[in-house]
PATOR-285779 format. One record per residue (C-alpha): residue number from 1; residue in three letters; x, y, z. Coordinates in Angstrom, 1 decimal, decimal comma, padded with zeros to 4 digits, always signed. Layout:
// PATOR-285779
+-----+-----+--------+--------+--------+
!   n ! res !     px !     py !     pz !
+-----+-----+--------+--------+--------+
! NUM ! ala !      X !      Y !      Z !
...
+-----+-----+--------+--------+--------+
This chain:
// PATOR-285779
+-----+-----+--------+--------+--------+
!   n ! res !     px !     py !     pz !
+-----+-----+--------+--------+--------+
!   1 ! met ! -082,6 ! -196,1 ! -057,4 !
!   2 ! arg ! -086,0 ! -194,5 ! -058,1 !
!   3 ! leu ! -086,4 ! -190,8 ! -057,9 !
!   4 ! ser ! -089,1 ! -191,2 ! -055,3 !
!   5 ! asp ! -086,6 ! -193,1 ! -053,0 !
!   6 ! leu ! -084,0 ! -190,4 ! -053,4 !
!   7 ! ile ! -086,5 ! -187,7 ! -052,5 !
!   8 ! leu ! -087,5 ! -189,7 ! -049,4 !
!   9 ! glu ! -083,8 ! -189,8 ! -048,3 !
!  10 ! lys ! -083,5 ! -186,1 ! -048,9 !
!  11 ! leu ! -086,6 ! -185,3 ! -046,8 !
!  12 ! val ! -085,3 ! -187,5 ! -043,9 !
!  13 ! ala ! -081,9 ! -185,9 ! -044,1 !
!  14 ! leu ! -083,5 ! -182,4 ! -044,1 !
!  15 ! val ! -085,4 ! -183,2 ! -040,9 !
!  16 ! gln ! -082,2 ! -184,5 ! -039,3 !
!  17 ! glu ! -079,9 ! -181,7 ! -040,5 !
!  18 ! gln ! -082,3 ! -178,9 ! -039,5 !
!  19 ! gly ! -082,9 ! -180,5 ! -036,2 !
!  20 ! leu ! -086,7 ! -180,5 ! -036,7 !
!  21 ! gln ! -088,6 ! -181,9 ! -033,7 !
!  22 ! ala ! -092,0 ! -183,5 ! -033,3 !
!  23 ! gly ! -094,6 ! -180,8 ! -034,2 !
!  24 ! asp ! -092,2 ! -178,8 ! -036,3 !
!  25 ! arg ! -093,4 ! -177,9 ! -039,8 !
!  26 ! leu ! -091,5 ! -178,9 ! -043,0 !
!  27 ! pro ! -090,8 ! -176,2 ! -045,6 !
!  28 ! ser ! -093,6 ! -175,8 ! -048,2 !
!  29 ! glu ! -093,9 ! -178,2 ! -051,2 !
!  30 ! arg ! -092,8 ! -175,3 ! -053,5 !
!  31 ! ser ! -089,7 ! -174,6 ! -051,4 !
!  32 ! leu ! -088,8 ! -178,3 ! -051,2 !
!  33 ! ala ! -089,3 ! -178,8 ! -055,0 !
!  34 ! ser ! -087,0 ! -175,9 ! -055,7 !
!  35 ! gln ! -084,4 ! -177,1 ! -053,2 !
!  36 ! phe ! -084,3 ! -180,6 ! -054,5 !
!  37 ! gly ! -084,8 ! -179,7 ! -058,1 !
!  38 ! val ! -087,9 ! -181,9 ! -058,6 !
!  39 ! ser ! -091,6 ! -181,4 ! -059,3 !
!  40 ! arg ! -094,1 ! -180,6 ! -056,6 !
!  41 ! pro ! -096,1 ! -183,8 ! -057,4 !
!  42 ! ala ! -092,9 ! -185,8 ! -056,7 !
!  43 ! ile ! -092,5 ! -184,0 ! -053,3 !
!  44 ! arg ! -096,2 ! -184,7 ! -052,6 !
!  45 ! glu ! -095,7 ! -188,4 ! -053,3 !
!  46 ! ala ! -092,7 ! -188,6 ! -050,9 !
!  47 ! ile ! -094,6 ! -186,7 ! -048,2 !
!  48 ! arg ! -097,6 ! -189,2 ! -048,6 !
!  49 ! thr ! -095,2 ! -192,1 ! -048,2 !
!  50 ! leu ! -093,7 ! -190,7 ! -045,0 !
!  51 ! ala ! -097,2 ! -189,9 ! -043,7 !
!  52 ! ser ! -098,2 ! -193,5 ! -044,3 !
!  53 ! arg ! -095,3 ! -194,5 ! -042,1 !
!  54 ! gln ! -096,5 ! -192,0 ! -039,5 !
!  55 ! trp ! -093,3 ! -190,1 ! -039,7 !
!  56 ! leu ! -095,1 ! -187,0 ! -040,9 !
!  57 ! thr ! -098,7 ! -185,7 ! -040,4 !
!  58 ! thr ! -100,3 ! -183,5 ! -042,9 !
!  59 ! lys ! -103,0 ! -180,9 ! -042,5 !
!  60 ! his ! -105,1 ! -179,8 ! -045,5 !
!  61 ! gly ! -103,9 ! -176,4 ! -046,4 !
!  62 ! gly ! -101,7 ! -176,3 ! -043,4 !
!  63 ! gly ! -098,5 ! -178,1 ! -044,4 !
!  64 ! ser ! -096,7 ! -181,2 ! -043,1 !
!  65 ! tyr ! -095,3 ! -181,8 ! -039,6 !
!  66 ! val ! -092,8 ! -184,1 ! -038,0 !
!  67 ! thr ! -094,2 ! -186,7 ! -035,7 !
!  68 ! glu ! -092,8 ! -188,4 ! -032,6 !
!  69 ! gln ! -092,7 ! -191,7 ! -034,6 !
!  70 ! phe ! -090,1 ! -190,1 ! -037,0 !
!  71 ! his ! -087,5 ! -189,9 ! -034,3 !
!  72 ! his ! -088,2 ! -193,4 ! -033,1 !
!  73 ! ser ! -088,0 ! -194,9 ! -036,6 !
!  74 ! his ! -085,8 ! -192,9 ! -038,9 !
!  75 ! his ! -082,7 ! -195,0 ! -038,0 !
!  76 ! ala ! -084,5 ! -198,1 ! -039,4 !
!  77 ! leu ! -084,4 ! -196,9 ! -043,0 !
!  78 ! asp ! -084,8 ! -199,4 ! -045,8 !
!  79 ! pro ! -081,4 ! -201,1 ! -046,2 !
!  80 ! ser ! -081,7 ! -200,6 ! -049,9 !
!  81 ! ala ! -081,4 ! -196,8 ! -049,4 !
!  82 ! ser ! -078,1 ! -195,5 ! -050,8 !
!  83 ! ser ! -077,2 ! -193,7 ! -047,5 !
!  84 ! tyr ! -077,7 ! -196,9 ! -045,6 !
!  85 ! gln ! -075,5 ! -198,7 ! -048,1 !
!  86 ! gln ! -072,8 ! -196,1 ! -047,6 !
!  87 ! his ! -072,9 ! -196,7 ! -043,8 !
!  88 ! ile ! -072,6 ! -200,5 ! -044,4 !
!  89 ! ile ! -069,5 ! -200,1 ! -046,6 !
!  90 ! glu ! -067,9 ! -197,8 ! -044,0 !
!  91 ! ala ! -068,4 ! -200,4 ! -041,4 !
!  92 ! arg ! -067,1 ! -203,1 ! -043,7 !
!  93 ! gln ! -063,9 ! -201,1 ! -044,4 !
!  94 ! ile ! -063,1 ! -201,0 ! -040,7 !
!  95 ! ile ! -064,0 ! -204,7 ! -039,9 !
!  96 ! glu ! -062,7 ! -206,4 ! -043,0 !
!  97 ! ala ! -059,3 ! -204,7 ! -043,1 !
!  98 ! ser ! -058,7 ! -206,4 ! -039,7 !
!  99 ! thr ! -060,3 ! -209,8 ! -040,6 !
! 100 ! ala ! -058,1 ! -210,1 ! -043,7 !
! 101 ! trp ! -055,0 ! -209,2 ! -041,7 !
! 102 ! his ! -055,7 ! -211,9 ! -039,0 !
! 103 ! ala ! -056,8 ! -214,5 ! -041,5 !
! 104 ! ala ! -053,5 ! -214,2 ! -043,3 !
! 105 ! leu ! -051,7 ! -214,9 ! -040,0 !
! 106 ! arg ! -054,1 ! -217,6 ! -038,6 !
! 107 ! ala ! -055,9 ! -219,4 ! -041,4 !
! 108 ! thr ! -055,6 ! -223,2 ! -041,2 !
! 109 ! asp ! -055,3 ! -225,5 ! -044,2 !
! 110 ! glu ! -059,0 ! -226,2 ! -043,8 !
! 111 ! asp ! -059,8 ! -222,5 ! -043,8 !
! 112 ! lys ! -057,7 ! -221,9 ! -046,9 !
! 113 ! gln ! -059,5 ! -224,8 ! -048,7 !
! 114 ! arg ! -062,8 ! -223,3 ! -047,8 !
! 115 ! leu ! -061,8 ! -219,9 ! -049,1 !
! 116 ! lys ! -060,7 ! -221,4 ! -052,3 !
! 117 ! gln ! -064,0 ! -223,2 ! -052,6 !
! 118 ! cys ! -065,9 ! -219,9 ! -051,9 !
! 119 ! leu ! -064,0 ! -218,1 ! -054,6 !
! 120 ! asp ! -064,4 ! -220,9 ! -057,1 !
! 121 ! ala ! -068,2 ! -220,9 ! -056,4 !
! 122 ! ile ! -068,4 ! -217,1 ! -057,0 !
! 123 ! glu ! -066,6 ! -217,4 ! -060,4 !
! 124 ! ala ! -068,7 ! -220,4 ! -061,5 !
! 125 ! leu ! -071,9 ! -218,7 ! -060,7 !
! 126 ! gln ! -070,9 ! -215,5 ! -062,4 !
! 127 ! gln ! -070,1 ! -217,4 ! -065,6 !
! 128 ! thr ! -073,5 ! -219,0 ! -065,6 !
! 129 ! ala ! -075,3 ! -215,7 ! -064,9 !
! 130 ! gln ! -076,7 ! -216,9 ! -061,6 !
! 131 ! his ! -076,4 ! -213,4 ! -060,2 !
! 132 ! gln ! -078,3 ! -213,8 ! -056,9 !
! 133 ! gln ! -076,4 ! -217,0 ! -056,0 !
! 134 ! ala ! -073,1 ! -215,3 ! -056,9 !
! 135 ! ala ! -074,0 ! -212,5 ! -054,5 !
! 136 ! ile ! -074,7 ! -215,0 ! -051,7 !
! 137 ! ala ! -071,4 ! -216,8 ! -052,4 !
! 138 ! asp ! -069,6 ! -213,5 ! -052,4 !
! 139 ! ala ! -071,0 ! -212,6 ! -049,0 !
! 140 ! his ! -070,0 ! -216,0 ! -047,7 !
! 141 ! phe ! -066,5 ! -215,5 ! -049,0 !
! 142 ! his ! -066,1 ! -212,4 ! -046,8 !
! 143 ! leu ! -067,7 ! -214,2 ! -043,8 !
! 144 ! ala ! -065,3 ! -217,1 ! -044,3 !
! 145 ! ile ! -062,3 ! -214,7 ! -044,1 !
! 146 ! ala ! -063,6 ! -213,5 ! -040,8 !
! 147 ! glu ! -064,0 ! -217,1 ! -039,6 !
! 148 ! ala ! -060,4 ! -217,7 ! -040,8 !
! 149 ! ser ! -059,2 ! -214,9 ! -038,5 !
! 150 ! his ! -060,1 ! -217,0 ! -035,5 !
! 151 ! asn ! -061,1 ! -213,9 ! -033,6 !
! 152 ! val ! -064,4 ! -214,8 ! -032,0 !
! 153 ! val ! -065,5 ! -211,2 ! -031,7 !
! 154 ! phe ! -065,0 ! -210,6 ! -035,5 !
! 155 ! val ! -066,8 ! -213,8 ! -036,3 !
! 156 ! gln ! -069,8 ! -212,8 ! -034,1 !
! 157 ! ile ! -069,9 ! -209,3 ! -035,6 !
! 158 ! met ! -069,8 ! -210,6 ! -039,2 !
! 159 ! arg ! -072,4 ! -213,3 ! -038,5 !
! 160 ! gly ! -074,7 ! -210,8 ! -036,9 !
! 161 ! phe ! -073,9 ! -208,4 ! -039,7 !
! 162 ! phe ! -074,4 ! -210,9 ! -042,5 !
! 163 ! gln ! -077,8 ! -209,7 ! -043,9 !
! 164 ! his ! -076,4 ! -206,2 ! -044,1 !
! 165 ! leu ! -073,2 ! -207,5 ! -045,8 !
! 166 ! leu ! -075,4 ! -209,5 ! -048,3 !
! 167 ! ser ! -077,5 ! -206,5 ! -049,1 !
! 168 ! asn ! -074,3 ! -204,5 ! -049,8 !
! 169 ! val ! -072,9 ! -207,1 ! -052,0 !
! 170 ! glu ! -076,2 ! -207,4 ! -053,9 !
! 171 ! lys ! -076,3 ! -203,7 ! -054,5 !
! 172 ! asn ! -072,8 ! -203,6 ! -055,9 !
! 173 ! arg ! -073,4 ! -206,5 ! -058,2 !
! 174 ! gln ! -076,8 ! -205,1 ! -059,3 !
! 175 ! ser ! -074,9 ! -201,9 ! -060,2 !
! 176 ! ala ! -072,5 ! -203,8 ! -062,4 !
! 177 ! leu ! -075,4 ! -205,6 ! -064,1 !
! 178 ! his ! -077,3 ! -202,3 ! -064,5 !
! 179 ! glu ! -074,4 ! -200,8 ! -066,4 !
! 180 ! ser ! -073,8 ! -204,1 ! -068,3 !
! 181 ! ser ! -070,3 ! -203,8 ! -067,0 !
! 182 ! cys ! -068,1 ! -206,8 ! -067,7 !
! 183 ! phe ! -065,2 ! -204,6 ! -066,5 !
! 184 ! ala ! -066,7 ! -204,2 ! -063,0 !
! 185 ! ser ! -067,3 ! -207,9 ! -062,7 !
! 186 ! asp ! -063,8 ! -208,7 ! -063,8 !
! 187 ! gln ! -062,4 ! -206,2 ! -061,3 !
! 188 ! leu ! -064,3 ! -207,8 ! -058,5 !
! 189 ! thr ! -062,9 ! -211,2 ! -059,5 !
! 190 ! leu ! -059,4 ! -209,9 ! -059,7 !
! 191 ! gln ! -059,7 ! -208,2 ! -056,3 !
! 192 ! his ! -061,1 ! -211,3 ! -054,6 !
! 193 ! arg ! -058,3 ! -213,3 ! -056,1 !
! 194 ! ala ! -055,7 ! -210,9 ! -054,9 !
! 195 ! leu ! -057,2 ! -211,0 ! -051,4 !
! 196 ! leu ! -057,3 ! -214,8 ! -051,4 !
! 197 ! asp ! -053,7 ! -215,1 ! -052,7 !
! 198 ! ala ! -052,4 ! -212,8 ! -049,9 !
! 199 ! ile ! -054,2 ! -214,9 ! -047,3 !
! 200 ! leu ! -052,9 ! -218,1 ! -048,8 !
! 201 ! gln ! -049,3 ! -216,7 ! -048,7 !
! 202 ! gly ! -049,7 ! -215,6 ! -045,1 !
! 203 ! asp ! -048,9 ! -212,0 ! -046,1 !
! 204 ! ala ! -050,9 ! -209,9 ! -043,5 !
! 205 ! gln ! -050,0 ! -206,5 ! -044,9 !
! 206 ! gln ! -050,9 ! -207,5 ! -048,5 !
! 207 ! ala ! -054,1 ! -209,1 ! -047,4 !
! 208 ! gln ! -055,1 ! -206,0 ! -045,5 !
! 209 ! ala ! -054,2 ! -203,8 ! -048,5 !
! 210 ! ala ! -056,2 ! -206,0 ! -050,8 !
! 211 ! ala ! -059,2 ! -205,8 ! -048,6 !
! 212 ! ile ! -059,0 ! -202,0 ! -048,4 !
! 213 ! his ! -058,5 ! -201,7 ! -052,1 !
! 214 ! his ! -061,5 ! -203,9 ! -052,8 !
! 215 ! leu ! -063,8 ! -202,1 ! -050,4 !
! 216 ! asp ! -062,6 ! -198,7 ! -051,6 !
! 217 ! tyr ! -063,5 ! -199,8 ! -055,1 !
! 218 ! val ! -067,0 ! -200,9 ! -054,0 !
! 219 ! his ! -067,5 ! -197,6 ! -052,1 !
! 220 ! gln ! -066,5 ! -195,6 ! -055,2 !
! 221 ! arg ! -068,9 ! -197,6 ! -057,4 !
! 222 ! leu ! -071,8 ! -197,1 ! -055,0 !
! 223 ! thr ! -071,1 ! -193,4 ! -054,6 !
! 224 ! his ! -070,7 ! -192,9 ! -058,4 !
! 225 ! arg ! -074,0 ! -194,7 ! -059,0 !
! 226 ! his ! -075,9 ! -192,7 ! -056,4 !
! 227 ! thr ! -074,4 ! -189,4 ! -057,8 !
! 228 ! asn ! -075,4 ! -190,3 ! -061,3 !
! 229 ! thr ! -078,9 ! -191,2 ! -060,2 !
! 230 ! val ! -079,5 ! -187,9 ! -058,5 !
! 231 ! arg ! -078,4 ! -185,9 ! -061,5 !
+-----+-----+--------+--------+--------+
């Protein structure tokens, strides 16, 4: 993640944490630069970006102020933002632990065949370095597990959630590529395989444990990358 994006997140978090309302003034550029450990020009760029979104208004020589638009819009942060990705993975941890459990108990032969095909597609696309297509196949694998749960609410949630799921999978896979990490890709493959095997065996507890282990690993990777980027 670019430094400018990190500063944007920090500014938004500062407004929220300090409970600043429309018309309230932000701390000075000097104070923000010191607090965030960055340069004043970097702070200035972030403020200009937020002003262009009409989340802040600036007065020459008079500082920057929160607008009404901020409180209407801040929840619609760019899904690429690391804080947004953390929220997505937290939601996935809750939802997919349950979909894996129920899929192990309810998956039909047709469901199982589809899951096998999804995983085969992921592995084939990884081997041919078709990274974007591998991410899409990965997201479809997780959706297929929800569909194999035969719980219509879970299916509706995951289908409505699909673009967020895909963005999360893409971020995790991009992180592995950024690090040139064959180990990370291999771990994802092994975790997917363990999850599939548990579902095929009808072992609900093991399927749930495999889903939790996989998503904990993804969460740790995203958190580790964010921490290293901030440093």
